[in-house]
C-alpha positions as CSV (number, residue, x, y, z in Angstrom):
1,M,50.1,-12.6,-48.3
2,K,46.3,-12.8,-49.3
3,K,46.2,-15.9,-47.2
4,I,47.4,-14.2,-44.2
5,L,45.2,-11.2,-44.5
6,L,42.3,-13.3,-44.8
7,Y,43.4,-15.1,-41.5
8,L,43.9,-11.8,-39.9
9,L,40.5,-10.5,-41.0
10,L,38.7,-13.6,-39.5
11,L,40.4,-12.9,-36.0
12,P,37.6,-11.5,-33.5
13,G,38.2,-7.8,-32.8
14,F,40.7,-7.6,-35.7
15,C,41.4,-3.8,-36.6
16,L,42.1,-2.9,-40.1
17,G,42.5,0.8,-40.7
18,Q,40.4,2.7,-38.4
19,S,37.6,0.3,-38.0
20,F,37.2,-3.2,-35.9
21,R,34.6,-5.8,-35.4
22,N,32.9,-7.5,-32.4
23,P,33.5,-9.8,-30.7
24,L,36.9,-8.7,-29.7
25,L,37.9,-12.3,-28.4
26,P,36.4,-15.5,-29.1
27,S,35.5,-16.0,-25.6
28,G,35.6,-14.2,-22.5
29,A,32.5,-13.3,-20.2
30,D,32.6,-10.4,-17.5
31,P,35.0,-8.1,-19.3
32,W,36.7,-5.4,-17.7
33,S,39.3,-2.8,-18.6
34,I,41.2,0.1,-17.1
35,Y,43.4,2.5,-19.2
36,H,46.7,3.8,-17.6
37,D,50.0,5.4,-19.1
38,G,49.0,4.6,-22.5
39,F,48.0,1.4,-22.2
40,Y,44.5,-0.5,-21.8
41,Y,45.0,-3.5,-19.2
42,Y,41.8,-5.9,-19.7
43,T,40.7,-9.0,-17.9
44,H,37.5,-11.2,-18.0
45,T,36.1,-14.5,-16.1
46,T,38.1,-17.5,-16.7
47,G,36.9,-19.6,-14.1
48,R,40.3,-20.7,-13.2
49,N,42.7,-18.1,-12.8
50,L,43.4,-14.5,-13.3
51,T,44.8,-13.1,-16.7
52,L,45.6,-9.9,-17.9
53,W,45.9,-8.3,-21.4
54,K,47.8,-5.3,-22.1
55,T,47.2,-3.2,-25.4
56,R,47.1,0.1,-26.8
57,S,43.8,-0.4,-28.3
58,L,41.2,-2.8,-27.1
59,A,40.2,-3.4,-30.6
60,D,43.6,-5.1,-31.1
61,L,43.0,-7.4,-27.9
62,A,42.8,-10.5,-29.9
63,T,46.7,-10.0,-30.7
64,S,47.8,-8.2,-27.8
65,E,50.1,-9.1,-24.7
66,R,48.5,-11.5,-22.2
67,K,49.8,-13.1,-19.0
68,V,48.1,-15.4,-16.2
69,V,49.2,-13.1,-13.2
70,W,47.6,-15.5,-10.3
71,T,46.7,-19.0,-10.0
72,P,44.5,-20.2,-7.0
73,P,45.4,-22.8,-4.7
74,A,44.2,-26.3,-5.0
75,T,41.7,-26.0,-2.3
76,G,40.5,-23.5,0.2
77,P,38.0,-20.6,0.4
78,Y,39.4,-19.2,-3.0
79,S,40.3,-21.9,-4.9
80,K,37.4,-22.4,-7.2
81,E,34.9,-20.5,-9.5
82,I,37.0,-17.5,-10.1
83,W,34.4,-14.9,-11.4
84,A,34.3,-11.4,-12.7
85,P,37.8,-9.8,-11.8
86,E,38.4,-6.1,-11.8
87,L,41.7,-4.2,-12.0
88,H,41.9,-0.9,-10.2
89,R,44.9,1.4,-9.7
90,L,44.3,3.2,-6.3
91,R,46.4,5.4,-3.7
92,D,47.0,4.0,-0.3
93,K,46.9,6.2,2.7
94,K,50.5,7.5,2.0
95,G,49.6,8.6,-1.6
96,K,51.5,5.5,-3.2
97,E,49.7,4.0,-6.2
98,R,49.1,0.1,-6.3
99,W,47.2,-2.3,-8.3
100,Y,44.5,-4.3,-7.0
101,L,42.4,-7.2,-8.2
102,L,39.2,-7.8,-7.1
103,F,37.3,-11.0,-7.6
104,A,34.6,-13.4,-6.5
105,A,35.7,-17.2,-5.6
106,D,34.6,-20.1,-3.3
107,D,35.7,-23.3,-2.2
108,G,33.7,-25.2,-4.8
109,H,30.2,-24.6,-3.3
110,N,28.5,-21.6,-4.7
111,R,27.0,-20.7,-1.4
112,N,30.4,-19.9,0.0
113,H,31.1,-17.2,-2.7
114,R,32.9,-14.2,-1.3
115,L,35.2,-11.2,-2.6
116,W,38.8,-11.3,-2.5
117,V,41.5,-8.8,-3.2
118,L,45.2,-9.0,-4.4
119,E,47.6,-6.3,-4.2
120,N,50.5,-5.5,-6.7
121,E,53.1,-2.5,-6.1
122,S,54.8,-2.8,-9.6
123,A,54.2,-0.2,-12.1
124,D,53.0,-2.6,-14.7
125,P,50.3,-5.3,-13.5
126,L,51.7,-7.9,-15.8
127,Q,55.1,-7.6,-13.8
128,G,55.8,-8.0,-10.0
129,N,54.0,-10.0,-7.2
130,W,50.5,-10.4,-6.5
131,V,49.8,-10.8,-3.0
132,M,46.6,-11.8,-1.3
133,K,45.3,-9.0,1.1
134,G,42.2,-11.5,2.0
135,Q,38.6,-11.4,1.9
136,V,36.6,-8.4,1.6
137,K,34.4,-9.1,4.7
138,T,31.3,-7.2,3.5
139,P,29.0,-6.0,6.2
140,E,26.9,-9.1,7.6
141,D,29.4,-11.6,5.7
142,K,27.0,-12.9,3.3
143,W,27.1,-14.2,-0.2
144,A,28.5,-11.9,-2.6
145,I,29.9,-11.5,-6.4
146,D,30.6,-9.2,-9.0
147,G,32.4,-6.5,-6.7
148,S,33.3,-3.0,-8.2
149,L,35.4,-0.5,-6.1
150,F,35.0,3.6,-6.9
151,E,36.3,6.4,-5.2
152,H,33.5,9.4,-4.9
153,R,34.1,12.9,-3.1
154,G,37.3,11.8,-1.4
155,R,35.8,8.2,-0.1
156,M,36.1,4.8,-1.5
157,Y,32.9,2.5,-1.8
158,L,32.2,-1.1,-2.9
159,V,28.9,-2.0,-5.0
160,W,28.3,-5.8,-5.5
161,S,25.7,-8.3,-5.9
162,G,24.6,-10.2,-2.7
163,W,22.2,-12.5,-0.7
164,E,20.2,-10.7,1.8
165,G,20.6,-13.8,4.0
166,D,22.1,-17.2,3.7
167,E,19.9,-18.8,1.0
168,N,19.8,-18.5,-2.8
169,G,16.8,-17.3,-4.3
170,R,17.4,-13.7,-5.0
171,Q,20.6,-11.5,-5.8
172,D,20.1,-7.9,-4.8
173,I,22.6,-4.8,-5.4
174,Y,24.5,-3.5,-2.3
175,I,26.5,-0.7,-1.6
176,C,29.0,-0.1,1.5
177,R,32.1,2.4,2.4
178,M,35.8,1.1,2.4
179,K,38.4,1.6,4.7
180,N,40.6,0.5,2.0
181,P,40.2,-2.0,-0.8
182,W,40.0,-4.9,1.1
183,T,38.2,-3.9,4.3
184,A,34.6,-2.6,4.7
185,K,33.3,-0.4,7.3
186,G,30.1,0.5,8.5
187,K,26.9,-1.3,7.3
188,R,25.6,-2.4,3.7
189,T,22.7,-0.7,2.2
190,K,20.5,-2.5,-0.3
191,I,19.9,-0.1,-3.5
192,S,18.1,-2.4,-5.8
193,S,16.1,-5.8,-5.8
194,P,14.6,-7.6,-8.9
195,T,11.1,-6.2,-9.1
196,Y,10.0,-5.3,-12.5
197,A,9.1,-7.7,-15.0
198,W,12.5,-7.7,-17.2
199,E,14.3,-8.3,-13.9
200,V,12.6,-11.7,-12.8
201,D,13.1,-14.1,-15.6
202,G,15.2,-16.8,-13.7
203,K,13.7,-20.3,-14.1
204,I,16.6,-22.5,-13.9
205,P,16.5,-25.8,-16.2
206,N,18.5,-27.9,-14.1
207,P,19.1,-26.5,-10.4
208,G,22.0,-27.1,-8.6
209,P,22.4,-28.1,-4.9
210,D,22.4,-24.4,-3.9
211,D,19.9,-23.3,-6.2
212,K,16.0,-22.7,-5.9
213,P,13.9,-23.6,-9.0
214,V,13.7,-19.7,-9.8
215,V,16.5,-16.9,-9.0
216,L,15.9,-13.4,-9.4
217,V,18.8,-11.7,-10.3
218,N,20.5,-8.1,-10.1
219,E,24.2,-8.5,-10.5
220,G,27.1,-6.9,-12.2
221,P,26.8,-3.4,-10.6
222,Q,29.0,-0.8,-12.6
223,P,29.3,2.8,-11.3
224,I,29.8,5.6,-13.7
225,K,29.6,9.5,-13.1
226,Y,28.5,12.1,-15.4
227,G,27.7,15.7,-14.7
228,K,26.0,15.7,-11.3
229,R,24.4,12.2,-11.2
230,L,26.4,9.0,-10.3
231,F,25.1,6.0,-12.1
232,V,25.1,2.3,-11.3
233,I,24.4,0.1,-14.3
234,Y,23.7,-3.5,-13.3
235,S,22.6,-6.9,-15.2
236,A,19.1,-8.3,-14.6
237,S,17.5,-11.7,-14.8
238,G,19.3,-14.8,-15.1
239,C,22.3,-14.9,-17.3
240,W,21.1,-18.3,-18.3
241,T,17.9,-16.6,-19.9
242,E,17.2,-14.7,-23.2
243,S,16.2,-11.9,-20.8
244,Y,19.2,-10.9,-19.7
245,A,19.8,-7.2,-20.1
246,L,21.1,-4.1,-18.3
247,G,19.0,-1.9,-15.9
248,M,20.0,1.6,-14.2
249,L,20.2,3.2,-10.8
250,Y,21.0,6.6,-10.4
251,T,21.4,9.4,-7.7
252,D,22.3,12.8,-7.2
253,A,26.1,12.9,-6.9
254,R,26.0,15.2,-4.1
255,K,23.8,13.2,-1.8
256,N,24.5,10.3,0.9
257,L,25.2,7.1,-1.2
258,M,24.3,5.1,1.8
259,K,20.8,5.8,1.9
260,A,18.6,3.8,-0.1
261,R,15.8,6.6,-0.6
262,H,18.4,8.6,-2.6
263,W,18.7,6.2,-5.3
264,T,16.2,5.9,-8.1
265,K,15.7,2.8,-10.4
266,H,15.0,3.6,-14.1
267,P,11.7,1.5,-15.0
268,H,12.9,-0.1,-18.2
269,T,16.1,-1.7,-19.6
270,V,18.8,0.5,-20.9
271,F,20.7,-2.2,-23.1
272,K,19.1,-5.3,-24.5
273,A,19.8,-7.6,-27.3
274,E,16.5,-8.0,-29.1
275,S,16.6,-9.5,-32.8
276,V,20.3,-8.6,-33.2
277,A,22.0,-11.0,-35.4
278,G,25.1,-12.8,-33.7
279,T,24.1,-11.1,-30.2
280,H,22.2,-12.7,-27.6
281,A,21.9,-12.2,-23.8
282,A,23.9,-9.1,-23.7
283,G,25.0,-7.9,-20.1
284,H,27.5,-7.7,-17.3
285,N,29.5,-4.6,-18.6
286,S,31.9,-2.4,-17.7
287,F,33.2,1.2,-19.0
288,F,36.2,2.8,-20.6
289,K,37.2,6.0,-22.1
290,S,39.0,6.5,-25.6
291,P,42.6,7.1,-25.3
292,D,42.1,10.8,-26.1
293,G,39.5,11.0,-23.4
294,T,36.7,12.4,-25.4
295,E,34.5,9.1,-25.8
296,D,32.9,6.9,-23.7
297,W,32.6,3.3,-24.4
298,I,30.7,0.1,-23.0
299,L,32.3,-3.1,-22.7
300,Y,29.9,-6.1,-22.3
301,H,29.6,-9.7,-23.3
302,A,27.1,-11.7,-25.3
303,N,26.4,-15.1,-26.7
304,P,26.5,-15.5,-30.5
305,E,23.6,-17.7,-30.7
306,A,20.4,-18.2,-28.3
307,G,20.1,-20.6,-25.7
308,Q,23.9,-20.6,-24.7
309,G,23.5,-19.7,-21.2
310,C,26.4,-18.7,-18.7
311,G,29.0,-20.5,-20.5
312,G,32.1,-20.3,-22.6
313,H,30.1,-19.1,-25.5
314,R,29.8,-15.5,-24.0
315,N,32.3,-13.2,-25.5
316,P,33.5,-9.6,-25.1
317,R,32.0,-6.7,-27.4
318,A,32.3,-3.0,-27.2
319,Q,30.7,0.0,-28.6
320,K,30.5,3.8,-28.1
321,F,27.8,5.5,-26.4
322,S,26.5,8.9,-25.8
323,W,24.6,11.2,-23.2
324,T,21.3,13.1,-23.6
325,A,20.9,16.7,-23.1
326,D,19.6,16.2,-19.7
327,G,22.8,14.1,-18.7
328,M,21.2,10.3,-18.8
329,P,23.4,7.6,-20.8
330,Q,22.0,6.7,-24.3
331,F,23.4,3.1,-25.0
332,G,21.3,2.2,-28.1
333,Q,20.9,-1.3,-29.0
334,P,23.8,-3.9,-28.9
335,V,25.6,-3.9,-32.4
336,A,25.5,-7.0,-34.5
337,T,28.6,-9.1,-35.0
338,G,30.6,-8.4,-37.8
339,V,29.7,-4.5,-38.3
340,A,32.6,-2.4,-38.7
341,L,32.7,0.3,-36.0
342,P,35.4,3.0,-35.7
343,V,38.1,2.4,-33.4
344,P,38.0,4.7,-29.9
345,A,39.7,7.9,-30.6
346,E,43.2,8.0,-30.2
347,R,45.5,10.8,-28.8
348,T,46.9,13.4,-31.4
349,G,50.2,12.2,-32.4
350,A,49.7,8.6,-31.0
351,G,50.9,7.1,-34.4
352,S,49.5,4.0,-35.8
353,R,49.4,0.6,-34.0
């Protein structure tokens, strides 16, 4: 029995009593979750397929149910480099709720990375059939990754990381309106470019055929609304550097989101791993609420050691954050690995897991 307990304690994210420890899984970049009907559905970049996890608590992710729900074809425009999937529950024009998986993929050449959408009518996204709806042809149809859908004041929007032209060298953050989860409408608006010193660390040790020696990066945009503001939290500098960190854009939620002048960029990083044990290059986040809806949590990836870059060493971590009196997010610093954290607050009467 003691050996079994010791084994469980060593599992990433293992929850004992009312606490858990990061990382949640041994590996998994670009983590994303959504809460629906008593369960969290979680996914991350595997690079080769789309896998979903289902759990009552993200603290129990390592021992939860999981399933590969979609495997790409051997060849074609969405056959390789499956990145940053997001799972969304949205209503169609007739009011029927459906599941959508939004992800980036290419044909083996990074310059051809685009966004793609799958749809599932099942009540449980681990069941039913996932049907390819097609490419999200963003306005001007340029290179695009890290797409995130959100609804705001009765309209649907997409934010993503993209190229201004057809050549790598700088990734900007764009926004556009959406007719439905796979169809863009109107023009795109650039709301952020890498400009501050903490955004422009992008020297590539071994550039690929589609890369310049230095690539300036804004990527992984994630919208979150609080009070009268809408925020987009994004990752800055190359994920292959130790400078990788989170930046912040915000706007008055009542203003036109498609006007670049309505967006303000915070001049400093809002979340960065500096001298944190077992936590390096923390970034590419998403957000989730506690089961009882009272707590805000940030879900992100980080490397356990310095110099591990953008590969499979990255693993998912979670921690609670708060808001200042004037309505700005207060993320604090990434927590060191192995630190016991209280589990997200459960609903009254939910019982033990």
